[in-house]
TORDREN-962994 format. One record per atom (N, C-alpha, C, O): atom name; x, y, z. Coordinates in pm, 1 decimal, padded with zeros to 6 digits, always signed. Layout:
// residues N
<node><a>CA</a><x>X</x><y>Y</y><z>Z</z></node>
...
END
This chain:
// residues 52
<node><a>N</a><x>+00082.5</x><y>-00119.6</y><z>+00000.0</z></node>
<node><a>CA</a><x>+00000.0</x><y>+00000.0</y><z>+00000.0</z></node>
<node><a>C</a><x>+00086.6</x><y>+00125.6</y><z>+00000.0</z></node>
<node><a>O</a><x>+00066.5</x><y>+00216.3</y><z>-00080.8</z></node>
<node><a>N</a><x>+00183.4</x><y>+00129.5</y><z>+00092.0</z></node>
<node><a>CA</a><x>+00267.0</x><y>+00248.3</y><z>+00101.7</z></node>
<node><a>C</a><x>+00355.7</x><y>+00266.1</y><z>-00020.3</z></node>
<node><a>O</a><x>+00390.7</x><y>+00378.4</y><z>-00056.7</z></node>
<node><a>N</a><x>+00392.2</x><y>+00154.9</y><z>-00083.6</z></node>
<node><a>CA</a><x>+00476.0</x><y>+00168.2</y><z>-00202.6</z></node>
<node><a>C</a><x>+00399.4</x><y>+00238.9</y><z>-00314.6</z></node>
<node><a>O</a><x>+00458.3</x><y>+00315.7</y><z>-00390.7</z></node>
<node><a>N</a><x>+00270.9</x><y>+00214.0</y><z>-00325.1</z></node>
<node><a>CA</a><x>+00189.9</x><y>+00281.0</y><z>-00426.6</z></node>
<node><a>C</a><x>+00179.4</x><y>+00430.2</y><z>-00395.2</z></node>
<node><a>O</a><x>+00185.8</x><y>+00513.8</y><z>-00485.4</z></node>
<node><a>N</a><x>+00163.6</x><y>+00462.5</y><z>-00269.5</z></node>
<node><a>CA</a><x>+00156.3</x><y>+00603.3</y><z>-00229.0</z></node>
<node><a>C</a><x>+00288.4</x><y>+00674.2</y><z>-00259.5</z></node>
<node><a>O</a><x>+00289.1</x><y>+00787.0</y><z>-00308.7</z></node>
<node><a>N</a><x>+00399.3</x><y>+00607.6</y><z>-00230.1</z></node>
<node><a>CA</a><x>+00529.8</x><y>+00668.3</y><z>-00256.9</z></node>
<node><a>C</a><x>+00556.3</x><y>+00683.9</y><z>-00406.5</z></node>
<node><a>O</a><x>+00619.1</x><y>+00781.1</y><z>-00448.5</z></node>
<node><a>N</a><x>+00509.2</x><y>+00589.5</y><z>-00486.2</z></node>
<node><a>CA</a><x>+00525.7</x><y>+00603.3</y><z>-00631.3</z></node>
<node><a>C</a><x>+00440.7</x><y>+00719.7</y><z>-00685.0</z></node>
<node><a>O</a><x>+00483.7</x><y>+00791.9</y><z>-00775.0</z></node>
<node><a>N</a><x>+00322.6</x><y>+00737.0</y><z>-00630.5</z></node>
<node><a>CA</a><x>+00239.9</x><y>+00851.6</y><z>-00668.1</z></node>
<node><a>C</a><x>+00304.0</x><y>+00983.5</y><z>-00628.3</z></node>
<node><a>O</a><x>+00298.9</x><y>+01081.3</y><z>-00703.0</z></node>
<node><a>N</a><x>+00364.4</x><y>+00985.5</y><z>-00510.0</z></node>
<node><a>CA</a><x>+00436.0</x><y>+01104.3</y><z>-00465.0</z></node>
<node><a>C</a><x>+00553.2</x><y>+01135.9</y><z>-00557.3</z></node>
<node><a>O</a><x>+00579.5</x><y>+01252.2</y><z>-00587.9</z></node>
<node><a>N</a><x>+00623.2</x><y>+01031.7</y><z>-00601.2</z></node>
<node><a>CA</a><x>+00734.4</x><y>+01052.4</y><z>-00694.6</z></node>
<node><a>C</a><x>+00684.0</x><y>+01113.5</y><z>-00825.1</z></node>
<node><a>O</a><x>+00749.2</x><y>+01201.4</y><z>-00881.4</z></node>
<node><a>N</a><x>+00570.7</x><y>+01068.8</y><z>-00872.6</z></node>
<node><a>CA</a><x>+00513.7</x><y>+01125.5</y><z>-00994.0</z></node>
<node><a>C</a><x>+00477.8</x><y>+01272.2</y><z>-00977.3</z></node>
<node><a>O</a><x>+00500.4</x><y>+01352.8</y><z>-01067.6</z></node>
<node><a>N</a><x>+00422.7</x><y>+01306.5</y><z>-00863.3</z></node>
<node><a>CA</a><x>+00389.8</x><y>+01447.1</y><z>-00837.0</z></node>
<node><a>C</a><x>+00516.1</x><y>+01532.4</y><z>-00829.6</z></node>
<node><a>O</a><x>+00518.3</x><y>+01645.4</y><z>-00878.4</z></node>
<node><a>N</a><x>+00620.4</x><y>+01478.3</y><z>-00769.1</z></node>
<node><a>CA</a><x>+00744.9</x><y>+01553.3</y><z>-00758.5</z></node>
<node><a>C</a><x>+00810.8</x><y>+01574.2</y><z>-00894.8</z></node>
<node><a>O</a><x>+00864.7</x><y>+01681.6</y><z>-00921.8</z></node>
<node><a>N</a><x>+00806.7</x><y>+01473.8</y><z>-00979.2</z></node>
<node><a>CA</a><x>+00861.6</x><y>+01490.1</y><z>-01114.1</z></node>
<node><a>C</a><x>+00778.8</x><y>+01592.9</y><z>-01191.1</z></node>
<node><a>O</a><x>+00834.1</x><y>+01674.0</y><z>-01265.4</z></node>
<node><a>N</a><x>+00648.4</x><y>+01589.6</y><z>-01174.0</z></node>
<node><a>CA</a><x>+00563.5</x><y>+01690.5</y><z>-01237.1</z></node>
<node><a>C</a><x>+00594.1</x><y>+01830.7</y><z>-01187.1</z></node>
<node><a>O</a><x>+00592.0</x><y>+01926.7</y><z>-01264.1</z></node>
<node><a>N</a><x>+00622.5</x><y>+01842.2</y><z>-01058.7</z></node>
<node><a>CA</a><x>+00661.6</x><y>+01972.0</y><z>-01004.5</z></node>
<node><a>C</a><x>+00793.6</x><y>+02020.1</y><z>-01060.8</z></node>
<node><a>O</a><x>+00809.6</x><y>+02138.3</y><z>-01091.3</z></node>
<node><a>N</a><x>+00888.9</x><y>+01928.1</y><z>-01074.8</z></node>
<node><a>CA</a><x>+01018.2</x><y>+01964.9</y><z>-01134.7</z></node>
<node><a>C</a><x>+00998.7</x><y>+02011.6</y><z>-01278.4</z></node>
<node><a>O</a><x>+01061.6</x><y>+02108.1</y><z>-01321.8</z></node>
<node><a>N</a><x>+00912.5</x><y>+01944.1</y><z>-01351.2</z></node>
<node><a>CA</a><x>+00885.4</x><y>+01984.0</y><z>-01489.9</z></node>
<node><a>C</a><x>+00818.4</x><y>+02121.6</y><z>-01494.7</z></node>
<node><a>O</a><x>+00849.3</x><y>+02203.1</y><z>-01581.6</z></node>
<node><a>N</a><x>+00727.6</x><y>+02146.4</y><z>-01402.2</z></node>
<node><a>CA</a><x>+00660.7</x><y>+02276.3</y><z>-01398.1</z></node>
<node><a>C</a><x>+00760.2</x><y>+02387.6</y><z>-01367.0</z></node>
<node><a>O</a><x>+00754.1</x><y>+02495.4</y><z>-01426.1</z></node>
<node><a>N</a><x>+00852.1</x><y>+02360.9</y><z>-01273.7</z></node>
<node><a>CA</a><x>+00954.4</x><y>+02460.7</y><z>-01243.6</z></node>
<node><a>C</a><x>+01044.4</x><y>+02484.7</y><z>-01363.6</z></node>
<node><a>O</a><x>+01090.4</x><y>+02596.8</y><z>-01385.5</z></node>
<node><a>N</a><x>+01069.8</x><y>+02379.7</y><z>-01441.8</z></node>
<node><a>CA</a><x>+01152.5</x><y>+02396.2</y><z>-01561.8</z></node>
<node><a>C</a><x>+01081.2</x><y>+02484.8</y><z>-01663.9</z></node>
<node><a>O</a><x>+01143.4</x><y>+02569.5</y><z>-01727.9</z></node>
<node><a>N</a><x>+00950.2</x><y>+02464.5</y><z>-01678.4</z></node>
<node><a>CA</a><x>+00873.6</x><y>+02545.0</y><z>-01773.9</z></node>
<node><a>C</a><x>+00866.6</x><y>+02691.9</y><z>-01731.4</z></node>
<node><a>O</a><x>+00856.7</x><y>+02781.2</y><z>-01815.5</z></node>
<node><a>N</a><x>+00871.9</x><y>+02715.8</y><z>-01600.1</z></node>
<node><a>CA</a><x>+00861.9</x><y>+02852.0</y><z>-01548.9</z></node>
<node><a>C</a><x>+00997.2</x><y>+02920.5</y><z>-01537.0</z></node>
<node><a>O</a><x>+01005.6</x><y>+03031.9</y><z>-01485.2</z></node>
<node><a>N</a><x>+01104.0</x><y>+02855.2</y><z>-01584.5</z></node>
<node><a>CA</a><x>+01238.9</x><y>+02911.6</y><z>-01580.1</z></node>
<node><a>C</a><x>+01283.5</x><y>+02943.6</y><z>-01437.3</z></node>
<node><a>O</a><x>+01348.6</x><y>+03045.3</y><z>-01413.4</z></node>
<node><a>N</a><x>+01248.0</x><y>+02856.3</y><z>-01342.5</z></node>
<node><a>CA</a><x>+01290.9</x><y>+02873.6</y><z>-01203.9</z></node>
<node><a>C</a><x>+01435.5</x><y>+02827.8</y><z>-01189.5</z></node>
<node><a>O</a><x>+01489.9</x><y>+02767.2</y><z>-01281.8</z></node>
<node><a>N</a><x>+01498.7</x><y>+02855.5</y><z>-01075.9</z></node>
<node><a>CA</a><x>+01638.7</x><y>+02815.8</y><z>-01057.9</z></node>
<node><a>C</a><x>+01657.4</x><y>+02664.1</y><z>-01070.5</z></node>
<node><a>O</a><x>+01568.4</x><y>+02584.9</y><z>-01039.4</z></node>
<node><a>N</a><x>+01776.1</x><y>+02627.8</y><z>-01117.1</z></node>
<node><a>CA</a><x>+01806.3</x><y>+02487.4</y><z>-01142.0</z></node>
<node><a>C</a><x>+01803.7</x><y>+02404.5</y><z>-01014.2</z></node>
<node><a>O</a><x>+01768.6</x><y>+02286.5</y><z>-01018.0</z></node>
<node><a>N</a><x>+01840.9</x><y>+02465.2</y><z>-00899.7</z></node>
<node><a>CA</a><x>+01847.1</x><y>+02386.5</y><z>-00776.4</z></node>
<node><a>C</a><x>+01708.0</x><y>+02338.3</y><z>-00734.1</z></node>
<node><a>O</a><x>+01697.1</x><y>+02233.7</y><z>-00670.2</z></node>
<node><a>N</a><x>+01602.8</x><y>+02410.8</y><z>-00767.7</z></node>
<node><a>CA</a><x>+01468.9</x><y>+02364.4</y><z>-00731.6</z></node>
<node><a>C</a><x>+01430.5</x><y>+02242.0</y><z>-00813.8</z></node>
<node><a>O</a><x>+01368.7</x><y>+02148.8</y><z>-00762.4</z></node>
<node><a>N</a><x>+01467.0</x><y>+02242.6</y><z>-00941.0</z></node>
<node><a>CA</a><x>+01437.9</x><y>+02127.4</y><z>-01026.3</z></node>
<node><a>C</a><x>+01515.3</x><y>+02004.9</y><z>-00979.5</z></node>
<node><a>O</a><x>+01460.8</x><y>+01894.7</y><z>-00972.8</z></node>
<node><a>N</a><x>+01642.3</x><y>+02024.8</y><z>-00947.3</z></node>
<node><a>CA</a><x>+01725.7</x><y>+01913.2</y><z>-00902.4</z></node>
<node><a>C</a><x>+01675.8</x><y>+01859.0</y><z>-00770.1</z></node>
<node><a>O</a><x>+01672.3</x><y>+01737.5</y><z>-00750.3</z></node>
<node><a>N</a><x>+01636.9</x><y>+01947.6</y><z>-00678.6</z></node>
<node><a>CA</a><x>+01589.5</x><y>+01900.4</y><z>-00548.1</z></node>
<node><a>C</a><x>+01459.9</x><y>+01820.0</y><z>-00561.6</z></node>
<node><a>O</a><x>+01442.0</x><y>+01720.2</y><z>-00491.8</z></node>
<node><a>N</a><x>+01370.2</x><y>+01862.1</y><z>-00649.8</z></node>
<node><a>CA</a><x>+01247.7</x><y>+01785.9</y><z>-00670.7</z></node>
<node><a>C</a><x>+01277.9</x><y>+01648.8</y><z>-00731.1</z></node>
<node><a>O</a><x>+01215.7</x><y>+01549.3</y><z>-00693.8</z></node>
<node><a>N</a><x>+01372.6</x><y>+01643.6</y><z>-00823.7</z></node>
<node><a>CA</a><x>+01408.9</x><y>+01515.4</y><z>-00884.9</z></node>
<node><a>C</a><x>+01477.1</x><y>+01423.7</y><z>-00784.1</z></node>
<node><a>O</a><x>+01454.0</x><y>+01302.8</y><z>-00785.3</z></node>
<node><a>N</a><x>+01560.6</x><y>+01479.4</y><z>-00697.0</z></node>
<node><a>CA</a><x>+01625.9</x><y>+01398.2</y><z>-00593.2</z></node>
<node><a>C</a><x>+01521.9</x><y>+01343.4</y><z>-00496.8</z></node>
<node><a>O</a><x>+01528.9</x><y>+01226.6</y><z>-00458.5</z></node>
<node><a>N</a><x>+01426.5</x><y>+01424.7</y><z>-00457.3</z></node>
<node><a>CA</a><x>+01320.5</x><y>+01376.9</y><z>-00368.0</z></node>
<node><a>C</a><x>+01236.2</x><y>+01268.5</y><z>-00435.1</z></node>
<node><a>O</a><x>+01195.3</x><y>+01172.5</y><z>-00369.8</z></node>
<node><a>N</a><x>+01210.2</x><y>+01283.2</y><z>-00564.8</z></node>
<node><a>CA</a><x>+01134.7</x><y>+01181.1</y><z>-00637.2</z></node>
<node><a>C</a><x>+01213.4</x><y>+01050.9</y><z>-00641.8</z></node>
<node><a>O</a><x>+01156.3</x><y>+00943.1</y><z>-00625.0</z></node>
<node><a>N</a><x>+01343.8</x><y>+01060.3</y><z>-00664.5</z></node>
<node><a>CA</a><x>+01426.9</x><y>+00940.6</y><z>-00666.9</z></node>
<node><a>C</a><x>+01429.9</x><y>+00873.0</y><z>-00530.6</z></node>
<node><a>O</a><x>+01424.6</x><y>+00750.3</y><z>-00522.1</z></node>
<node><a>N</a><x>+01438.3</x><y>+00951.0</y><z>-00425.3</z></node>
<node><a>CA</a><x>+01436.7</x><y>+00893.6</y><z>-00290.3</z></node>
<node><a>C</a><x>+01303.6</x><y>+00825.1</y><z>-00261.6</z></node>
<node><a>O</a><x>+01299.8</x><y>+00720.8</y><z>-00196.2</z></node>
<node><a>N</a><x>+01196.0</x><y>+00882.9</y><z>-00309.8</z></node>
<node><a>CA</a><x>+01064.5</x><y>+00823.3</y><z>-00290.9</z></node>
<node><a>C</a><x>+01052.8</x><y>+00689.9</y><z>-00364.5</z></node>
<node><a>O</a><x>+00995.8</x><y>+00594.4</y><z>-00311.8</z></node>
<node><a>N</a><x>+01107.1</x><y>+00683.5</y><z>-00486.7</z></node>
<node><a>CA</a><x>+01105.1</x><y>+00557.1</y><z>-00561.1</z></node>
<node><a>C</a><x>+01191.4</x><y>+00450.3</y><z>-00494.8</z></node>
<node><a>O</a><x>+01155.1</x><y>+00332.6</y><z>-00492.9</z></node>
<node><a>N</a><x>+01305.0</x><y>+00491.5</y><z>-00440.8</z></node>
<node><a>CA</a><x>+01390.5</x><y>+00395.0</y><z>-00370.0</z></node>
<node><a>C</a><x>+01319.6</x><y>+00341.8</y><z>-00245.8</z></node>
<node><a>O</a><x>+01325.0</x><y>+00222.2</y><z>-00217.3</z></node>
<node><a>N</a><x>+01253.4</x><y>+00430.5</y><z>-00172.1</z></node>
<node><a>CA</a><x>+01178.8</x><y>+00386.4</y><z>-00054.4</z></node>
<node><a>C</a><x>+01065.6</x><y>+00291.7</y><z>-00091.7</z></node>
<node><a>O</a><x>+01040.1</x><y>+00194.0</y><z>-00021.3</z></node>
<node><a>N</a><x>+00998.1</x><y>+00320.4</y><z>-00201.9</z></node>
<node><a>CA</a><x>+00890.8</x><y>+00231.7</y><z>-00247.3</z></node>
<node><a>C</a><x>+00945.5</x><y>+00095.3</y><z>-00284.5</z></node>
<node><a>O</a><x>+00883.7</x><y>-00007.0</y><z>-00254.9</z></node>
<node><a>N</a><x>+01061.2</x><y>+00093.2</y><z>-00349.2</z></node>
<node><a>CA</a><x>+01123.7</x><y>-00034.5</y><z>-00384.3</z></node>
<node><a>C</a><x>+01163.7</x><y>-00111.9</y><z>-00259.1</z></node>
<node><a>O</a><x>+01141.7</x><y>-00232.7</y><z>-00250.9</z></node>
<node><a>N</a><x>+01221.4</x><y>-00043.7</y><z>-00163.4</z></node>
<node><a>CA</a><x>+01266.5</x><y>-00111.4</y><z>-00041.0</z></node>
<node><a>C</a><x>+01148.5</x><y>-00168.3</y><z>+00038.5</z></node>
<node><a>O</a><x>+01162.9</x><y>-00269.0</y><z>+00107.8</z></node>
<node><a>N</a><x>+01032.8</x><y>-00104.0</y><z>+00028.4</z></node>
<node><a>CA</a><x>+00914.5</x><y>-00155.9</y><z>+00097.8</z></node>
<node><a>C</a><x>+00861.4</x><y>-00282.2</y><z>+00032.3</z></node>
<node><a>O</a><x>+00789.0</x><y>-00358.5</y><z>+00096.1</z></node>
<node><a>N</a><x>+00895.9</x><y>-00305.9</y><z>-00094.0</z></node>
<node><a>CA</a><x>+00846.4</x><y>-00426.1</y><z>-00161.4</z></node>
<node><a>C</a><x>+00935.6</x><y>-00547.3</y><z>-00137.2</z></node>
<node><a>O</a><x>+00898.3</x><y>-00659.2</y><z>-00172.1</z></node>
<node><a>N</a><x>+01052.4</x><y>-00526.5</y><z>-00078.1</z></node>
<node><a>CA</a><x>+01142.7</x><y>-00639.4</y><z>-00051.7</z></node>
<node><a>C</a><x>+01084.0</x><y>-00727.9</y><z>+00058.0</z></node>
<node><a>O</a><x>+01013.4</x><y>-00679.0</y><z>+00146.3</z></node>
<node><a>N</a><x>+01113.2</x><y>-00858.6</y><z>+00052.6</z></node>
<node><a>CA</a><x>+01061.7</x><y>-00947.4</y><z>+00157.1</z></node>
<node><a>C</a><x>+01122.8</x><y>-00914.7</y><z>+00292.7</z></node>
<node><a>O</a><x>+01237.1</x><y>-00870.0</y><z>+00302.2</z></node>
<node><a>N</a><x>+01046.3</x><y>-00937.2</y><z>+00394.5</z></node>
<node><a>CA</a><x>+01093.1</x><y>-00914.1</y><z>+00530.4</z></node>
<node><a>C</a><x>+01051.2</x><y>-00781.7</y><z>+00588.9</z></node>
<node><a>O</a><x>+01086.9</x><y>-00750.6</y><z>+00702.5</z></node>
<node><a>N</a><x>+00975.6</x><y>-00701.9</y><z>+00513.6</z></node>
<node><a>CA</a><x>+00931.9</x><y>-00571.8</y><z>+00566.7</z></node>
<node><a>C</a><x>+00785.5</x><y>-00575.6</y><z>+00601.6</z></node>
<node><a>O</a><x>+00730.4</x><y>-00475.7</y><z>+00647.7</z></node>
END
């Protein structure tokens, strides 16, 4: 259940990074959103491993 929520959060974060790119915002905001999305995907993957 939580892995699906985290994957959805990652999608929202990537969408936010794309929106910031379209608005010509600073590069660090785009990178930070992408890093947070990547961390969310890693957490979702780790929750799917056996033993959790």
